[in-house]
N, C-alpha and C positions, 0 to 999 in steps of 0.2 A: 691156895689162896693167891697168894704172890703171881702165879703163871698167869689165872684167873684177870685178875685185877691187868695184866700187860696187857693180856689181850685188849681189853677192853678197851686199852687208851687207844694200839694201834688200832683198832678197826674205828674210831672216832676221828683218828688222823687219816687216816685212808677217804672215808667220806668228807673232807673239808676239802681234800688233795684233788677229788674229782668235781667238788664244786669251784673251786679255781679254777680251774681247768676248762669247765665251761663255761666261764664267765669271762676267759681272754677269747674262747672261741666265739664268743657273741660279739664281742670289740672289734675281733678280726674284720668279720663279717658286716657289720655297722658302717666302717671304716672307709672297707673298700666298695663298698655299695654309695656311699657319699663321693667318692674319688672320682668311680667312674661318674655318677653323676653329673659334677661339675667337672668334666671332660667333655662329654655329651654335649652341656651345654656353651661351653666353650668353643666347641667344634661349630654346634650352629651358626653362632654368632663371624666365628671367621667367615664361614659359609656364607650369611648374608654381607658379612663388609664385604669381598671379594665379589660380588653379583653387582650391589653399590657403585663400587669403583669401574667396573669394566662398563656401568651402565654410564654413566659419568663420565668415561674417556674416549665412552663415543660419541658425544655428545658434541659440537662445535664451539673450539676455546672462547670465553666470553670473561668481560672482568667484574668479582666479582665486588658488590657493593661496599664500600667505606663506612667510616662511624660518621662523617659529615654528612654523606647521601642518603642517612635515615630521612625518615618522618620526624617534623619536630615532634611528635604525639610518642614518637618512639625513643627518640634521644632523652639521656639520662640528665639530669639538668642536679645539680652538688649546690645543694641553698646554700647560700652565700653569709657568713658568719662575721658579725663586728669585731675588728681587730680595734686596739686602743694603738696610738699615735706613740709610734717609737724612736722619729726623728723629731727633728725642732724642737722650738720651745715646750710644746706642749707638752710631751714627753716628761721635760724635764722638774714639770709641777708635781705635788701632790696629787693620787690617784683621784681623792675628792673635789681637787678642782679643776682636773680634765675636763668634764663633763661641761663647765662654766665656760671654761677658752674656750672650747669647740662653737659652743651657741653663740658668742663672740667675729665665730671666725677669725679668731687671734691669729692663726697661721695660714690665716689667706688675704692677704693684706691690701690685696689689690680693692677691695669694694673702697677702705679707709682712703686713698690716694682718690679715688674718681671723687670722693665727699669732700675732701681738702683739695682740689686742684682750681674750684672754680672760686673758692675763698682767697687764694693764693694770686690769681688775675684779676679778683678786683682790688686787694688790696695794693701792689703795685700800680692797679689803674688809679685809684681813687691818691694815690700817694703826688703827683703833681699837681692836684687839684686841692689839693687841700692850702688853707690857709694859718700858719705861713706854710710851705711845702716838706709833707713830714718826712724825720730823718730815718737815717739807714737804722740806730736802735728802735724807733719807734714802728718801722717796719720790721723788725726783725722780734718784737718784742709780739705782738698780734699777729704774726705769722706761726709765732709759736703755740700763741695759745690757739691761735685756729686747729693747729695738728691736733692738737692735743683732747680737743671739743671734738675732731672729727671721729680720732680713734672712741672717744664714748660713745658719741650721738652714730656712730654705724652699728656699734655694740647693741644700742638699744635697739634700730629701726630691723636687726636680723633676732632680736627679740620677738618682737611687736611681728613679727613674721610670722616667726616659726609658732606663736601663739594660735594664728587665725590657720594654720594650714599644718597643724599638726595630726588632722584628718586624709589631708592631705600628701602629704610628705611619704607617707609609708607606701603610696605606689608608682614611686617617681624612682628612677633606679639611684639619680644622684643625690638624691637627698631622705631617700630613705632610712640613712643610718644618724641622720641629728639627732641630737641628745633628746628633745621633746617626742619625736619621731621615733624613737626606740625607748623610750621610757627611763631614761635616764634621770630626766628631771618633770617633775611633775609640772604641770600648768601652776599650779599653787604657789611653790616655789620660784616659778618661771617671772611669775605672776610680784612677786618679792623680790626678787634680783630684779626688776625690771626696775620697779620705785628705788632700788638704791643708783643703780645708772642714771634714770632721770636727774636725780638726788644729786650727781655729779656732773652729771652737762649742764645744770642750775650753777652750782660753783662756778663753773668756765665761765659761762653766760655773765655772772656779774663782776667778771674781772673786765670787762669790755664798758665802754660807756654805755650810759643810762640809755639814751634813743636806739642802741642794737636791741636791746630788751624787747622792742614791740614789731622792729624788722623780724626777729627771728622766734617770736611767738609762734604767725600763723601757719612754719612750717611741720608742726605738730599738728596738726589737721591732716595736712599729706600725710607725714609719718604714720599716719594710723590708717588711711585708703585705701595703700598704696596694693596690699594685700586683698583689700573687697573687690580691688577693680579686675583683676583675674577672674574676676568668678564672672562678671553682667559686657564686659568688653576685649574685641581682640588688642584693643592696645595698651594691656596694664603697664606699657614703655614709657608710655607719654606721663602718665601719671608719677612713674620714676623718674623719667627725665625733670619733673616738673620740681623731687622732692631733695635728690640729689645734689641739683644743682642751686638750690637756693642761696648757698653762700656765695654767690656772685651781687648779688646782693648786699653783703653783708660787710665788703673789706672797706666801703665808701662812711656809710656813720662811724666805723672803726676809728677812718680817722676824722669824723668831723665834720663828714659834706655832708651837706643838705639836700638828699637828694630831691627835694620838694620846694629849694627854693633854685637849684644849680641845677639848671635846665639841661649844662652838655654832659653834667656828670649823670641827670637822669637817661638819657637818650645811650647812654655809654653805658650802663647798668643792665640796659634795658636786652641794649642789644650781644650784649657779654652775655646775659642769663639767655636770650633764645639760642645764642651757638651752642653753648653749652648744654642745654636741652635736646639741640639736634646732633652734638656728640653722643650721649648719653642713651635715644634713641637705636644710633647708630653702631655702638659697642652692642647693644644691652639684646638688638634684631640678634648679631652673629653668635649670643653669648643664647640664646632661647633653643637656636636650631640643635642643641645640646638633648634637649629636654623632646623634642617636637615627639617625637614616637609615643612617651610615656605621657605627657598633655595630652595628647589627642584620646588614649584611653582612659584620663582618668576624669575627662573634660574640663579642664584649665584651657581657657582661652589667651591667646598670643599673635602676635603679631607675624611674626614668622609663620603660625599655622596662617592666617591670612593673605600671607605673599610670598606662601612657599614657591610660590611659579616665575614670581619677581624680583625675589630678592638682591640682585642685582642692580637694581634699574633704580627700586627703592634706597639702597642703600647709596647710588651716586646721587641723585638726588640733596641725601640727607648730608653727603659730606662738602656738596658745593655751597649747601647755606649756610653749614657749618663755620668755613673758609669766609664766604661772605661774610655773615655775623659778627665774626672775630675781629675782620678790618675795619669792618665800622666802625665797632666799641674803640677799639685803637685811634681810629679818627677824633670820632668823640672825644676823648680823654684827653689828647693831644700829643698819643705816640706818632702820630705819623709825621716822619722828618722832613716835611717842608710844606704844611697845615701851617695857617693863619695860628692857629690856637695854640699851635706849640710856638711860633714863633711870639707871639707877644709873651711868652710867659719865659723864655730867655734875658734875662740883665743885662743892662746897657753899659756901658764903662763908659767915661766921661775921657775923651782925650788918650793918656796911652798909660794914666794912671792907674790905680786898682782900687779907685771908689767905686764904687758899682751904683746906681742911680736903677731906680725900681723901671720895668717897660709901661 
């Protein structure tokens, strides 16, 4: 019985061994077939590549097109992504404040200077016309108020402009990342912010003599109208000039000079206002050329588009007008060195003493 039992186990082991051997043989056959198939495929690919190389080498040599030579439709334009400012003052503010600082262009003070300079010019021209002549401290005080007011009201003007242009700005490369255009500030929040700006501006205005309030109020109409002008006329810069140079009137009433009763002061203020208007038209026409392609696509009107082919001639005329009107403003304010108006304001001394007798 023991021998029969061992015989049956041996027979079973033999059958398993034969099955394992057949499996191994099958695997070898399959592997060889796959390898030979891959080799044939690789040989065919190499042969095709060789034919292509020979055909290309037989043709005349020519330059291959570079990426810049591809048609616009074939070029890959990577999307521009907004990145928060990482330099200057705005980058040091809390993140929640940064969109509001960008809204008022806190990092771009040039517009504030444009608003401030006419105020400063008129204050300096009004000083010798005041009775008595304005002191240095008075001039410095009102110049400081004008500086603060220019910063606040320029910011308010930017807020009004961006509210009007919130549907146009996304189509212009230079303005597409402004806070309202990119959705960082909602129109409702911008209106609330504008209310605080106007209150701050009113506080500065009330620090001036009372008559300044009546001279300043009409400028608010122009501030609101400028963004609309670019939709209906090719000369929105003309409206901008009327707005930005309003300070040319303000220095005179600030120092107590009544423009309604003093003819020389009124003419001087009018010439200064017109000169600053020409100056604004001049620099903003140059500025408008930055957006000329985007403005054309978005349907925005501009003096740069209207005079694209004679820009230099227009700028030359504006420059001559600016300088001539500024000289006239100086003459009527008594700033001309040999004018009778300036001589009549020089105090006269009696004899060699120090006593002064008004001339």
